[in-house]
C-alpha positions in Angstrom: 49.7 138.5 -112.2 51.8 135.5 -113.5 54.8 134.7 -111.3 56.3 132.1 -113.3 59.9 131.0 -112.2 62.7 131.7 -114.6 66.4 130.2 -114.9 67.9 133.5 -115.1 68.7 135.0 -111.6 68.2 138.3 -113.0 64.5 138.0 -113.6 63.9 137.1 -109.8 63.2 138.8 -106.8 63.7 142.8 -107.3 63.2 142.3 -111.0 59.8 140.7 -111.0 58.8 143.7 -108.5 60.1 146.3 -111.1 58.3 144.8 -114.0 55.1 144.9 -112.1 55.7 148.6 -110.8 56.2 149.5 -114.6 53.3 147.8 -116.1 50.8 149.2 -113.4 52.6 152.6 -112.9 50.2 154.5 -115.3 47.2 153.7 -113.2 48.9 154.9 -110.1 51.1 157.8 -111.4 49.7 158.6 -114.4 51.7 159.1 -117.9 54.2 161.4 -116.6 54.8 159.5 -113.4 55.1 156.2 -115.2 57.7 157.9 -117.5 59.8 159.2 -114.5 59.6 156.0 -113.0 60.5 154.1 -116.0 63.5 156.2 -116.5 64.5 155.8 -112.9 64.5 152.1 -112.7 65.9 151.3 -116.1 69.2 151.6 -114.8 68.6 149.6 -111.7 67.4 146.8 -113.9 70.1 146.8 -116.3 72.6 146.7 -113.4 70.5 143.6 -111.9 70.6 142.2 -115.3 74.4 142.6 -115.6 74.9 141.2 -112.2 72.7 138.1 -113.4 74.9 137.5 -116.1 77.9 137.5 -114.1 76.4 135.3 -111.4 75.5 132.8 -114.6 79.1 132.8 -115.7 80.1 132.1 -112.1 77.7 129.2 -111.9 79.0 127.6 -115.4 82.5 128.0 -114.0 81.4 125.9 -110.7 79.5 123.6 -112.6 82.4 122.7 -115.0 84.7 122.5 -112.0 82.3 120.4 -110.1 82.0 118.1 -113.1 85.6 117.5 -113.5 86.4 116.9 -109.8 83.1 114.6 -109.8 84.7 112.5 -112.4 88.0 112.3 -110.5 86.4 111.6 -107.3 84.8 108.5 -109.2 88.3 107.6 -110.2 89.7 107.9 -106.6 86.8 105.7 -105.3 88.3 102.7 -107.0 92.3 102.9 -106.3 92.8 99.3 -107.4 92.7 100.9 -111.0 96.1 102.3 -110.6 97.7 99.1 -112.0 95.3 99.4 -115.2 96.4 102.7 -116.7 94.8 104.9 -114.2 97.8 107.6 -114.8 96.2 108.9 -118.1 93.0 109.4 -116.6 94.3 111.1 -113.6 96.5 113.3 -115.4 93.9 114.3 -117.9 91.3 115.3 -115.3 93.6 117.1 -112.8 95.0 119.1 -115.9 91.7 119.8 -117.6 90.3 121.1 -114.3 93.3 123.4 -113.6 93.1 124.6 -117.2 89.3 125.2 -117.2 89.6 127.1 -113.7 92.2 129.4 -114.7 90.5 130.3 -118.3 87.1 130.8 -116.7 88.4 132.9 -113.9 90.5 135.2 -116.3 87.4 135.5 -118.6 84.8 136.3 -115.7 83.5 140.0 -116.0 84.1 142.3 -113.1 81.0 144.2 -112.0 81.5 147.5 -110.5 79.2 150.6 -110.0 79.6 153.0 -113.0 79.9 156.0 -110.2 83.1 154.5 -108.8 86.2 155.3 -111.0 88.6 152.5 -111.3 92.2 152.6 -109.9 95.0 152.9 -112.1 96.5 150.0 -113.3 99.8 150.9 -112.1 98.7 150.5 -108.6 97.0 147.3 -108.6 98.5 144.3 -106.7 99.8 141.7 -109.0 99.2 138.2 -107.8 102.6 136.4 -106.7 103.1 133.3 -108.5 105.9 131.0 -106.9 107.8 128.5 -108.9 108.2 125.1 -107.6 111.8 125.7 -106.9 110.5 128.6 -104.8 107.7 126.5 -103.1 110.0 123.8 -102.3 112.1 126.3 -100.5 109.5 127.7 -98.5 108.0 124.5 -97.6 111.5 123.4 -96.4 111.7 126.4 -94.2 108.0 126.3 -92.8 107.3 122.6 -92.6 110.5 120.5 -92.7 113.3 122.0 -91.2 113.0 122.6 -87.2 113.7 125.7 -85.5 117.3 125.6 -83.8 115.7 126.4 -80.5 113.2 123.6 -80.6 116.2 121.1 -81.5 118.1 122.2 -78.6 115.4 122.1 -75.9 114.3 118.5 -77.3 118.2 117.4 -77.1 118.6 119.2 -73.6 115.7 117.1 -72.2 117.0 113.8 -74.1 120.3 114.3 -72.3 119.2 115.0 -69.0 117.0 111.7 -69.1 120.0 109.9 -70.5 122.0 111.2 -67.4 119.3 110.1 -65.0 119.1 106.4 -66.5 122.9 106.0 -66.6 123.4 107.1 -62.8 120.6 104.9 -61.8 122.1 101.8 -63.8 125.5 102.3 -62.4 124.1 102.4 -58.9 121.8 99.7 -59.1 123.7 97.2 -61.4 127.2 98.3 -61.1 128.6 94.9 -62.5 126.6 95.5 -65.8 129.1 96.1 -68.5 127.7 98.9 -70.5 129.4 101.5 -72.7 128.9 105.3 -72.6 125.1 106.1 -73.1 124.5 108.9 -75.9 121.8 110.3 -78.1 121.5 109.1 -81.6 119.1 109.1 -84.6 117.4 111.6 -86.8 117.2 114.2 -83.9 120.9 114.3 -83.5 121.6 114.1 -87.3 119.6 117.0 -88.4 117.3 114.7 -90.4 114.0 115.1 -88.2 111.2 116.8 -89.7 107.7 118.8 -88.8 108.5 118.7 -85.2 111.2 117.7 -82.7 109.1 114.8 -81.3 111.3 111.7 -80.7 115.0 110.9 -79.7 116.7 107.8 -79.4 119.0 107.0 -76.4 121.5 104.3 -77.3 122.7 101.8 -74.7 126.0 100.0 -75.7 126.5 96.5 -74.4 130.0 95.5 -73.9 130.8 91.7 -75.0 133.8 89.7 -74.6 135.2 89.4 -78.2 136.5 85.8 -77.3 133.3 84.6 -76.1 130.8 86.0 -78.4 130.3 86.0 -82.3 128.0 88.0 -84.5 126.5 85.9 -87.2 125.3 87.5 -90.2 121.5 87.0 -91.1 122.2 85.2 -94.3 124.4 82.6 -92.2 121.5 81.7 -89.8 118.7 79.6 -89.9 116.4 82.6 -90.4 118.2 83.6 -93.8 116.8 87.1 -93.4 119.8 89.7 -94.1 118.6 91.8 -91.2 118.2 89.2 -88.6 121.5 88.7 -87.0 122.3 86.2 -84.2 124.7 86.5 -81.4 126.1 83.1 -80.5 128.1 82.2 -77.2 131.3 80.5 -78.1 134.3 78.8 -76.9 132.1 77.1 -74.1 134.6 74.3 -73.7 137.3 76.6 -72.4 135.1 79.4 -71.0 132.0 77.8 -69.4 128.7 79.5 -68.9 128.8 82.1 -66.1 132.0 83.8 -66.9 130.2 86.3 -68.9 127.6 88.8 -67.5 125.3 88.3 -70.6 125.3 84.3 -70.2 122.1 84.9 -67.9 120.3 86.1 -71.0 121.2 83.2 -73.2 118.2 81.1 -75.0 119.5 78.1 -77.0 123.1 79.1 -77.0 122.3 82.6 -78.2 122.2 85.9 -76.5 118.3 86.8 -76.8 117.4 90.3 -77.8 113.9 89.8 -76.2 115.5 88.7 -72.8 117.8 91.8 -73.0 114.8 94.2 -73.5 112.7 92.6 -70.7 115.6 92.8 -68.2 115.7 96.7 -69.1 111.9 97.1 -68.9 112.1 95.9 -65.4 115.4 97.4 -64.2 114.5 101.0 -65.7 110.9 101.5 -66.9 109.2 99.8 -63.6 111.9 100.7 -61.2 113.1 104.0 -61.4 111.3 106.8 -59.5 109.7 108.6 -62.5 107.9 111.3 -60.2 111.2 112.3 -58.6 112.9 112.7 -62.1 109.7 114.7 -63.1 110.2 117.2 -60.2 114.0 117.7 -60.8 113.6 118.2 -64.6 110.5 120.2 -64.1 108.2 118.0 -66.7 106.2 115.0 -66.8 108.4 111.7 -67.4 106.5 108.4 -67.7 107.1 105.1 -69.3 104.8 104.3 -72.4 103.2 100.8 -71.2 101.9 98.1 -73.5 104.5 98.0 -76.3 107.3 95.9 -77.1 109.7 98.9 -76.9 111.6 100.8 -74.3 109.8 104.3 -74.5 109.3 107.2 -72.2 107.0 110.2 -72.8 108.1 113.7 -71.7 105.8 116.4 -71.3 106.3 120.2 -70.3 104.6 120.6 -67.1 104.8 119.2 -63.4 104.0 116.1 -61.3 100.7 117.8 -60.3 99.3 117.2 -63.7 99.5 120.7 -65.1 100.5 119.6 -68.6 101.5 122.2 -71.2 99.6 122.2 -74.9 103.0 121.5 -76.6 103.5 118.1 -78.2 105.2 115.6 -76.3 108.8 114.1 -76.6 109.4 110.4 -77.0 112.5 108.9 -76.2 113.4 105.3 -77.1 115.8 103.5 -75.1 117.7 101.1 -77.5 120.2 98.3 -76.3 122.7 97.4 -79.1 125.9 95.7 -79.9 128.9 97.4 -82.1 131.5 95.6 -83.8 133.3 97.7 -86.3 130.9 99.2 -88.6 128.3 96.7 -87.7 125.4 98.0 -85.4 122.9 95.5 -83.8 119.9 96.7 -82.1 117.3 95.0 -79.8 114.0 95.7 -81.2 111.8 92.6 -80.9 109.1 94.5 -82.8 110.9 94.4 -85.8 112.7 90.7 -85.3 109.4 89.1 -83.8 108.6 86.3 -83.5 112.2 85.2 -83.3 113.3 85.9 -79.6 117.0 85.5 -80.3 117.3 87.6 -83.6 119.1 91.1 -83.4 118.3 93.7 -86.0 120.9 95.0 -88.4 120.4 98.7 -88.5 121.5 100.5 -91.8 120.7 104.0 -90.7 124.4 104.8 -89.7 125.4 103.4 -93.4 122.9 105.4 -95.0 123.4 108.5 -93.0 127.2 108.3 -93.6 126.7 107.8 -97.4 124.3 110.8 -97.7 126.8 113.1 -95.6 129.8 112.2 -97.7 128.1 112.7 -101.0 126.7 116.1 -99.9 130.0 116.9 -98.6 131.9 116.2 -102.0 129.7 118.4 -104.0 127.9 120.6 -101.7 124.8 118.9 -102.6 121.1 119.1 -101.3 120.4 115.4 -101.2 119.4 115.7 -97.3 117.6 118.9 -97.9 115.5 117.1 -100.6 115.2 114.0 -98.2 113.7 116.1 -95.5 111.2 117.7 -98.0 110.1 114.2 -99.1 110.0 112.8 -95.3 108.0 116.1 -94.4 105.5 115.5 -97.3 104.9 111.9 -96.5 104.4 112.4 -92.7 101.9 115.4 -93.3 100.1 113.6 -96.2 97.6 110.9 -94.9 97.8 108.9 -98.1 101.6 108.8 -98.2 102.2 108.4 -94.3 103.1 104.6 -94.6 106.2 105.5 -96.5 108.9 105.8 -93.7 112.3 107.3 -93.7 114.1 104.1 -94.8 112.6 104.0 -98.3 113.0 107.6 -98.8 116.6 107.6 -98.1 117.2 104.7 -99.9 115.4 106.5 -102.8 117.5 109.4 -102.9 120.6 107.3 -102.7 119.8 105.1 -105.8 118.8 108.4 -107.6 122.3 109.8 -106.6 124.0 106.9 -108.6 122.3 108.2 -111.8 122.0 111.9 -111.2 125.2 113.8 -110.1 123.6 117.2 -110.0 122.1 117.7 -106.7 122.8 121.6 -106.4 120.2 124.0 -105.0 119.1 125.3 -108.5 118.2 121.7 -109.6 116.1 120.8 -106.2 112.8 121.1 -108.3 114.0 118.9 -111.0 115.2 116.2 -108.5 111.9 116.5 -106.5 110.0 115.7 -109.6 112.2 112.8 -110.4 111.8 111.3 -106.8 108.0 111.3 -107.4 108.7 109.5 -110.6 111.0 106.9 -109.5 108.9 106.1 -106.3 105.7 105.4 -108.8 108.1 103.2 -110.6 108.9 101.2 -107.5 105.3 101.0 -106.3 104.3 99.6 -109.6 107.0 97.0 -109.1 106.1 96.4 -105.6 109.6 96.6 -104.4 112.2 99.3 -103.4 115.7 97.2 -102.5 118.0 98.4 -100.1 120.8 100.6 -101.3 123.3 98.3 -98.9 121.3 95.2 -98.6 119.6 94.5 -102.1 117.8 91.3 -100.8 115.8 93.6 -98.6 112.4 94.9 -99.9 111.8 98.1 -98.1 108.1 98.1 -99.4 107.4 94.6 -98.4 105.3 95.8 -95.2 102.9 97.9 -97.2 99.2 96.4 -98.2 98.1 96.4 -101.5 95.5 99.2 -100.8 98.3 101.4 -99.1 100.2 100.8 -102.2 97.2 101.8 -104.7 96.5 105.1 -102.5 100.0 106.0 -102.7 100.4 105.6 -106.2 97.1 107.3 -107.0 98.4 110.6 -104.9 101.8 110.4 -106.7 100.3 110.1 -110.4 98.0 113.3 -109.4 101.4 114.9 -108.3 103.2 114.3 -111.6 101.7 117.0 -113.4 100.9 119.2 -110.4 103.6 118.5 -107.8 102.3 121.7 -105.8 99.5 119.4 -104.3 102.0 117.7 -102.3 103.2 120.9 -100.6 99.8 122.0 -99.3 
C-alpha cells in the first residue's frame, strides 16, 4: 500500500481508509458485498470531499488575510515612514484586507447535511450593521460618558476631603489668607471620560492688590507665554513682612515651588490621614515622590481591606486669581523655574466650548469626550492629552458651524484628518495663546505612532472605537 501525502485535506485520514476498504472489499466480502459497501461509502466520501473543498476555501481566505496583514505589519514596523507617503500604503492595505475578507466570507460555501432541512429565510437572523453615527453614540454611552452615580460618589468623596483639609488649615494656620476651597476640573465640568478617577481641589491664595503684581509670561525673562511671575511691589512704602506671603519670596518674586513645599509639609505630612480614613470609611493617603500635592482614596478601611474599585486621585492645587487670569502652582509644568506660575487656559477653553454649544445646541463637548476616550483607551494615542484635543475642536469650530447630533460622524472624521495634518506639521497652536505649541512635548517616535494609527482610521474610523 502506498500512503503518500496529499495537499487536499479530503484525501487524508478517513478518506484513505475508505479507498483501502473499497480496493480490498472484493477479497473480503465478495462481489456482492463489495458493491453494497461501495454504495454505502460513496455518499460518505462525497461529504468528506465537499468538506475538504470548503476547508480549502477557508484556508485560502485565511492565507489572503494573513498575507495582507503581514504586509501591513511590515509597514507598521517602521513608523518613521509616515513622513514618506505612508498614508497611501496604509490605506491601500487596510481597504484591500477589509474588502477581501468581506468578499471571501460571502462566497464561502455553507456545509450542511442533506437530511436536515434548512430553515425558512424569513426566520434567519440578519446581521446588524451599525453606521458610524450609531457606533459613535454607542461608544459615547458605553465608554466616554460616566454613570451619574459614579460621578456623584467621586464628587462626594472629594468634597469630604476638601472639608477636612480646610478645617485643618483654619485650625492649624488661622492667619493664612485663603479663599474658599472648592472642586474644579473635568469631574465638575462633566468632561471626564472612561472613569471618575481624578478630581482637583482648588486652594485660592488671597494677595493684597497693592503689594503684588502678576506679570505676563511674555514680559518676564523666561519669555514663555504660560510661565507668569508674581512680583512683590511697593517695598519702599510697604516693607517685607507686611504680607503673609512675603515669607515665600525668592529674589523678589512669590515662589510657586516654595508655596507647594509649604502645603506639602502643612497638609500632606501633618494631617492624621488614618483618622480621616476612619471617618470617611475609606483609605486616604498622600502620594509620595512627586512634585504635585496628590491624595489617593480607595474604598475600604484602615485595616487594609481594600476594594477592587479603582482609586480616586485628588490633586490639591494652590492658585491665584485676578479677573479672568488663573495662575496655578505646578512645579511639574514650570520646572526648573522656582518662581514661575503656570497660566491655566482650561477655564477659557471650557467657557468657550460651553458658549458655542449653548448658542446652537451643538455637540462639541460630546465630540470632545469621544476623542478623549479614544485617546485614553488606545495605547498609540495615549500621549495626546485633553488640551490638544480641546483646541482641535475649538479650531475646527471656527471653520465648521454645523455641530448638530446628525453631523457627529462627519465632524469626528474631520477631527481625525485635521489631527493628522497637525502631526505632520509638528505643531498644534493653542487657541488662546498661538505662541504655545501643544505638541511640543511629544517625541518623534510618539508622533509617528499616532500618525500611523490615525492614517489607518481615515478609511476605517471604527478601529478607534473597539
